[in-house]
C-alpha positions as CSV (number, residue, x, y, z in Angstrom):
1,X,22.7,-6.0,5.7
2,X,23.8,-2.7,4.5
3,X,27.5,-2.3,4.1
4,X,28.9,0.0,6.7
5,X,30.7,1.9,4.0
6,X,27.4,2.9,2.6
7,X,25.7,3.9,5.8
8,X,27.4,7.3,6.0
9,X,27.4,8.1,2.3
10,X,26.2,11.5,1.2
11,X,23.4,10.4,-1.0
12,X,22.4,13.8,-2.4
13,X,24.1,13.3,-5.7
14,X,23.7,9.5,-6.1
15,X,20.8,7.4,-7.4
16,X,18.6,5.3,-5.1
17,X,19.2,1.7,-6.1
18,X,15.8,0.6,-4.8
19,X,14.0,3.0,-7.1
20,X,15.3,1.3,-10.3
21,X,14.3,-1.7,-12.3
22,X,17.0,-4.0,-13.4
23,X,17.1,-2.6,-17.0
24,X,17.2,1.0,-15.6
25,X,20.1,0.1,-13.3
26,X,22.0,-1.4,-16.2
27,X,21.5,1.7,-18.3
28,X,22.3,4.1,-15.4
29,X,25.5,2.2,-14.6
30,X,26.6,2.2,-18.2
31,X,26.1,6.0,-18.3
32,X,27.6,6.8,-14.9
33,X,30.5,4.5,-14.4
34,X,33.8,4.4,-16.3
35,X,34.2,0.7,-15.7
36,X,32.4,-2.1,-13.8
37,X,28.9,-1.5,-15.1
38,X,28.7,-5.2,-16.2
39,X,28.0,-6.4,-12.7
40,X,24.6,-4.7,-12.6
41,X,22.7,-7.9,-13.4
42,X,24.4,-9.7,-10.6
43,X,23.9,-6.9,-8.1
44,X,20.2,-6.5,-8.7
45,X,18.8,-9.5,-7.0
46,X,21.0,-8.8,-4.0
47,X,19.8,-5.2,-3.8
48,X,16.2,-6.5,-3.5
49,X,17.4,-8.4,-0.4
50,X,19.0,-5.3,1.1
51,X,22.6,-6.0,0.1
52,X,24.9,-3.6,-1.8
53,X,28.4,-5.0,-2.0
54,X,30.0,-4.4,-5.4
55,X,33.4,-5.5,-3.9
56,X,32.1,-9.0,-3.7
57,X,31.8,-9.2,-7.5
58,X,35.5,-9.0,-8.5
59,X,35.7,-5.5,-9.7
60,X,38.6,-3.2,-9.1
61,X,38.7,-1.0,-6.0
62,X,38.3,2.0,-8.4
63,X,35.1,0.5,-10.0
64,X,33.6,-0.4,-6.6
65,X,34.2,3.1,-5.3
66,X,32.6,4.5,-8.5
67,X,29.5,2.3,-7.8
68,X,29.3,3.7,-4.3
69,X,29.7,7.3,-5.4
70,X,27.0,7.0,-8.1
71,X,24.5,4.8,-6.3
72,X,23.2,4.2,-2.8
73,X,21.0,1.7,-1.0
74,X,19.2,3.2,2.0
75,X,16.8,1.3,4.1
76,X,14.6,2.9,6.7
77,X,15.3,2.2,10.4
78,X,12.8,0.6,12.8
79,X,11.4,3.2,15.1
80,X,8.8,1.1,16.8
81,X,7.4,-2.4,16.5
82,X,4.1,-3.6,17.9
83,X,2.3,-7.0,17.7
84,X,-1.2,-8.4,18.4
85,X,-1.8,-12.1,18.9
86,X,-5.3,-13.5,18.2
87,X,-6.7,-16.4,20.3
88,X,-5.8,-18.8,17.5
89,X,-2.1,-17.7,17.7
90,X,-1.9,-15.5,14.6
91,X,0.2,-12.4,14.9
92,X,-0.5,-9.1,13.3
93,X,2.5,-6.8,13.3
94,X,3.0,-3.1,12.7
95,X,6.4,-1.5,12.2
96,X,6.9,2.3,12.2
97,X,9.8,3.1,9.9
98,X,11.9,6.2,10.3
99,X,13.0,7.6,6.9
100,X,16.2,9.4,6.1
101,X,14.6,12.8,6.9
102,X,13.2,11.7,10.2
103,X,9.6,11.3,8.9
104,X,7.8,8.1,9.9
105,X,5.6,5.7,8.0
106,X,3.9,2.5,8.9
107,X,3.8,-1.0,7.4
108,X,1.6,-3.8,8.7
109,X,2.1,-7.5,8.3
110,X,-1.2,-9.3,8.2
111,X,-1.6,-13.1,8.6
112,X,-3.9,-14.8,6.1
113,X,-5.1,-18.4,6.7
114,X,-4.4,-20.6,9.6
115,X,-1.9,-23.3,10.5
116,X,0.3,-24.6,7.8
117,X,-1.7,-22.6,5.2
118,X,-0.8,-19.2,6.9
119,X,0.7,-16.7,4.5
120,X,1.4,-13.0,5.0
121,X,0.3,-9.8,3.3
122,X,2.2,-6.6,3.7
123,X,0.1,-3.4,3.8
124,X,2.3,-0.7,2.4
125,X,2.4,3.1,2.7
126,X,2.6,5.4,-0.3
127,X,2.8,8.8,1.4
128,X,3.8,10.4,4.7
129,X,0.3,11.4,5.7
130,X,-2.5,12.0,3.2
131,X,-4.4,14.9,1.8
132,X,-7.7,13.0,1.1
133,X,-8.9,14.0,4.6
134,X,-11.3,11.1,5.1
135,X,-13.0,11.8,8.4
136,X,-12.8,8.2,9.6
137,X,-9.0,7.7,8.9
138,X,-6.1,8.6,11.2
139,X,-3.8,9.2,8.2
140,X,-6.3,11.7,6.8
141,X,-6.0,13.7,10.1
142,X,-2.2,14.2,9.4
143,X,-2.6,16.0,6.1
144,X,-0.1,15.3,3.4
145,X,3.5,15.8,4.7
146,X,5.2,14.5,1.6
147,X,5.2,11.8,-1.1
148,X,7.2,8.7,-0.9
149,X,9.7,8.0,-3.7
150,X,9.5,4.7,-5.6
151,X,12.6,3.7,-3.7
152,X,11.1,4.4,-0.3
153,X,8.0,2.4,-1.3
154,X,10.1,-0.6,-2.4
155,X,12.3,-0.2,0.7
156,X,9.4,-1.1,3.0
157,X,9.4,-4.6,1.5
158,X,13.2,-5.0,1.3
159,X,13.6,-3.8,4.9
160,X,10.8,-6.0,6.2
161,X,12.6,-9.0,4.8
162,X,16.2,-7.9,5.6
163,X,15.7,-6.4,9.0
164,X,12.7,-8.2,10.4
165,X,12.7,-11.5,8.5
166,X,9.2,-10.8,7.2
167,X,8.3,-12.6,3.9
168,X,5.2,-11.6,2.1
169,X,3.1,-13.4,-0.4
170,X,0.9,-10.4,-1.3
171,X,1.4,-6.6,-1.3
172,X,-1.5,-4.2,-0.8
173,X,-1.4,-0.4,-1.0
174,X,-3.8,0.2,1.9
175,X,-1.4,1.8,4.3
176,X,-0.7,5.4,4.9
177,X,-1.6,7.6,2.0
178,X,-3.7,7.6,-1.2
179,X,-1.5,5.5,-3.5
180,X,-3.0,7.0,-6.7
181,X,-2.3,10.5,-5.4
182,X,1.4,9.5,-5.8
183,X,0.7,7.7,-9.1
184,X,4.1,8.2,-10.9
185,X,6.1,6.8,-8.0
186,X,3.5,4.0,-7.4
187,X,3.7,2.9,-11.1
188,X,7.5,2.8,-10.9
189,X,7.3,0.8,-7.7
190,X,5.0,-1.7,-9.4
191,X,7.5,-2.2,-12.2
192,X,10.2,-2.9,-9.6
193,X,8.1,-5.3,-7.7
194,X,7.3,-7.3,-10.8
195,X,10.8,-7.2,-12.2
196,X,11.7,-10.8,-13.1
197,X,15.4,-10.3,-12.0
198,X,14.3,-9.0,-8.6
199,X,11.3,-9.7,-6.4
200,X,9.3,-11.1,-9.3
201,X,5.8,-10.6,-7.8
202,X,3.0,-11.5,-10.2
203,X,0.4,-8.9,-10.9
204,X,-2.2,-11.0,-9.0
205,X,-0.2,-10.6,-5.8
206,X,-0.5,-6.8,-5.9
207,X,-3.5,-4.7,-4.9
208,X,-4.1,-1.0,-5.3
209,X,-6.7,0.6,-3.0
210,X,-8.1,4.0,-3.8
211,X,-10.6,6.4,-2.4
212,X,-11.5,7.4,-5.9
213,X,-8.6,9.5,-7.3
214,X,-9.7,10.1,-10.9
215,X,-6.4,11.2,-12.4
216,X,-4.6,8.3,-10.7
217,X,-7.2,5.8,-11.9
218,X,-6.7,7.1,-15.4
219,X,-2.9,6.5,-15.2
220,X,-3.5,3.0,-13.7
221,X,-6.0,2.2,-16.5
222,X,-3.5,3.4,-19.1
223,X,-0.9,1.0,-17.7
224,X,-3.1,-1.8,-19.1
225,X,-2.2,-4.5,-16.5
226,X,-5.3,-6.7,-16.6
227,X,-4.1,-8.9,-13.8
228,X,-3.4,-6.1,-11.3
229,X,-5.9,-6.1,-8.4
230,X,-7.9,-2.9,-7.6
231,X,-10.2,-2.1,-4.8
232,X,-12.2,1.0,-4.1
233,X,-13.1,2.5,-0.7
234,X,-16.8,3.3,-1.1
235,X,-18.0,3.8,2.5
236,X,-21.1,5.9,1.6
237,X,-23.9,5.5,-0.9
238,X,-25.0,9.1,-1.4
239,X,-23.0,12.0,-2.6
240,X,-24.1,14.1,0.3
241,X,-22.7,11.7,2.9
242,X,-19.6,10.8,0.9
243,X,-18.9,14.5,0.4
244,X,-18.8,15.0,4.1
245,X,-16.8,11.8,4.9
246,X,-14.5,11.6,1.9
247,X,-13.9,15.0,0.3
248,X,-12.5,13.4,-2.8
249,X,-16.1,12.7,-3.7
250,X,-16.6,16.4,-4.4
251,X,-14.3,16.2,-7.3
252,X,-15.4,12.7,-8.4
253,X,-19.0,12.0,-7.3
254,X,-20.4,8.5,-7.3
255,X,-21.7,8.5,-10.8
256,X,-18.3,9.6,-12.2
257,X,-16.4,7.1,-10.0
258,X,-18.7,4.3,-11.2
259,X,-17.9,5.2,-14.9
260,X,-14.1,5.2,-14.2
261,X,-14.3,1.8,-12.5
262,X,-16.4,0.4,-15.3
263,X,-13.6,1.4,-17.7
264,X,-10.8,-0.3,-15.8
265,X,-9.2,-3.1,-17.8
266,X,-10.4,-6.5,-16.6
267,X,-9.1,-10.0,-17.1
268,X,-11.8,-12.7,-17.4
269,X,-11.7,-13.6,-13.7
270,X,-11.1,-10.1,-12.4
271,X,-13.0,-9.2,-9.3
272,X,-13.2,-5.5,-8.2
273,X,-12.9,-5.1,-4.4
274,X,-15.5,-2.7,-3.0
275,X,-14.5,-1.8,0.6
276,X,-17.3,-0.6,2.8
277,X,-16.6,0.5,6.4
278,X,-19.8,-0.1,8.4
279,X,-20.4,2.8,10.7
280,X,-23.5,2.5,12.9
281,X,-25.9,5.4,12.5
282,X,-24.1,6.7,9.4
283,X,-24.2,4.2,6.6
284,X,-25.9,1.0,7.8
285,X,-29.5,1.1,6.6
286,X,-31.3,-1.2,4.3
287,X,-31.4,1.6,1.7
288,X,-27.6,1.8,1.9
289,X,-27.2,-1.9,1.0
290,X,-29.6,-1.4,-1.9
291,X,-27.6,1.6,-3.2
292,X,-24.4,-0.4,-2.9
293,X,-26.0,-3.0,-5.2
294,X,-27.0,-0.3,-7.7
295,X,-23.5,1.2,-7.7
296,X,-21.9,-2.2,-8.4
297,X,-24.4,-3.3,-11.1
298,X,-22.4,-2.1,-14.1
299,X,-18.9,-3.0,-12.7
300,X,-18.7,-6.7,-13.6
301,X,-17.6,-9.1,-10.9
302,X,-17.3,-7.5,-7.5
303,X,-16.6,-8.6,-3.9
304,X,-17.8,-6.5,-1.1
305,X,-15.2,-6.3,1.7
306,X,-17.3,-5.3,4.7
307,X,-15.1,-3.7,7.4
308,X,-16.5,-3.1,10.9
309,X,-15.6,0.5,11.8
310,X,-12.4,0.8,13.9
311,X,-12.7,4.0,16.1
312,X,-9.5,6.1,16.0
313,X,-8.4,9.1,18.0
314,X,-11.5,11.1,16.9
315,X,-14.3,8.6,16.7
316,X,-17.2,9.3,14.4
317,X,-19.3,6.6,16.0
318,X,-18.9,3.3,17.8
319,X,-17.7,0.0,16.5
320,X,-20.7,-2.0,15.1
321,X,-22.1,-4.9,17.2
322,X,-21.9,-8.4,15.9
323,X,-25.7,-8.5,15.0
324,X,-25.4,-5.3,13.1
325,X,-22.6,-6.6,11.0
326,X,-24.3,-9.9,10.3
327,X,-27.6,-8.1,9.5
328,X,-26.0,-5.8,6.9
329,X,-24.2,-8.8,5.3
330,X,-27.5,-10.6,5.0
331,X,-29.0,-7.5,3.2
332,X,-26.2,-7.4,0.8
333,X,-26.5,-11.1,0.0
334,X,-30.3,-10.6,-0.5
335,X,-29.3,-8.0,-3.2
336,X,-27.2,-10.6,-4.9
337,X,-23.8,-9.4,-3.8
338,X,-20.9,-11.6,-2.7
339,X,-19.6,-10.4,0.6
340,X,-16.5,-11.1,2.7
341,X,-16.3,-9.8,6.2
342,X,-13.0,-8.3,6.9
343,X,-11.9,-9.8,10.2
344,X,-10.5,-7.0,12.4
345,X,-6.8,-7.5,13.0
346,X,-4.5,-5.2,14.8
347,X,-7.1,-2.9,16.4
348,X,-5.3,-3.0,19.8
349,X,-2.0,-1.7,18.2
350,X,-3.7,0.8,15.9
351,X,-2.9,-1.3,12.9
352,X,-6.4,-2.0,11.7
353,X,-8.1,-0.3,8.7
354,X,-8.3,3.5,9.2
355,X,-5.9,3.5,12.2
356,X,-2.5,4.0,10.6
357,X,-0.8,7.4,11.1
358,X,0.1,10.0,13.7
359,X,-2.1,13.1,13.6
360,X,0.4,14.9,15.8
361,X,2.8,14.9,12.8
362,X,0.6,17.6,11.2
363,X,1.1,19.9,14.1
364,X,4.9,19.1,14.1
365,X,5.0,19.9,10.4
């Protein structure tokens, strides 16, 4: 838990501890503190569990006070918590976090597997709102309110563990916001998540999902992490339809997006996730499935994640019927594509794909 002495600290002139790697913390402490910087390595794993207690490490009261003046650890507070239980007893949970400025973001805990093999994935937010304006997405209806800092991104995982007892095997950036539209803070958060002295996530446990943000994809490619997972939200197979549904396509049409994805660094067993939200009457024809195959042809190993549309506050269409989903899957397999149907989880609590966010926040802004 947070130390009470830190809860009322004026943080305007101090550094966010959760926004630093262990090496960066050691360097910052050496520069900022007259004494006591040597405990940085011992503090760091505790910080990643939500604990900031320099007094526990046998430094003088003066050194401890200097730590608290120069650095702060701030976790979001729980504004609301909702859960949905499936017939087989799996619980999907959504927490609405309130940030220091009163803004709210959402994190979803998704169960994977059944029984003793159940593990959990945390779906993280990268922005308050989103400027991509995808017409089928609640977050897109908010507009971009502001970017999250690297510390605020990391704090979702730390707070989930420290305040809610949620452990997560995998982290996915499929929550509120376009992660690559906040690429600099995202990349810093990735370095923190993989820091061996802290959470020590392997690259294979992290997935970045993008609508096709060209500049962000270039930065991610330049990072050169071949074991980092990537998925693309495709959702339309013609530029005309994708332009109307996903305005980012006007800047990076399908042919350009295809070239960017083909250039992404790949390990030998890398599989690109291609997310396709099936919307009856909009993108569900036999020709659509064939165009998906053509788009994927030069991209190496792919896996189509077929997502049945989850209607939000402004539905574009209805949710697809079971036979429509199965029929489209059959077409994709006929075209030689591996397909995984994304089981809808959290729809009743607005925690499913495309349902995160509060459009009223745009009006309030």
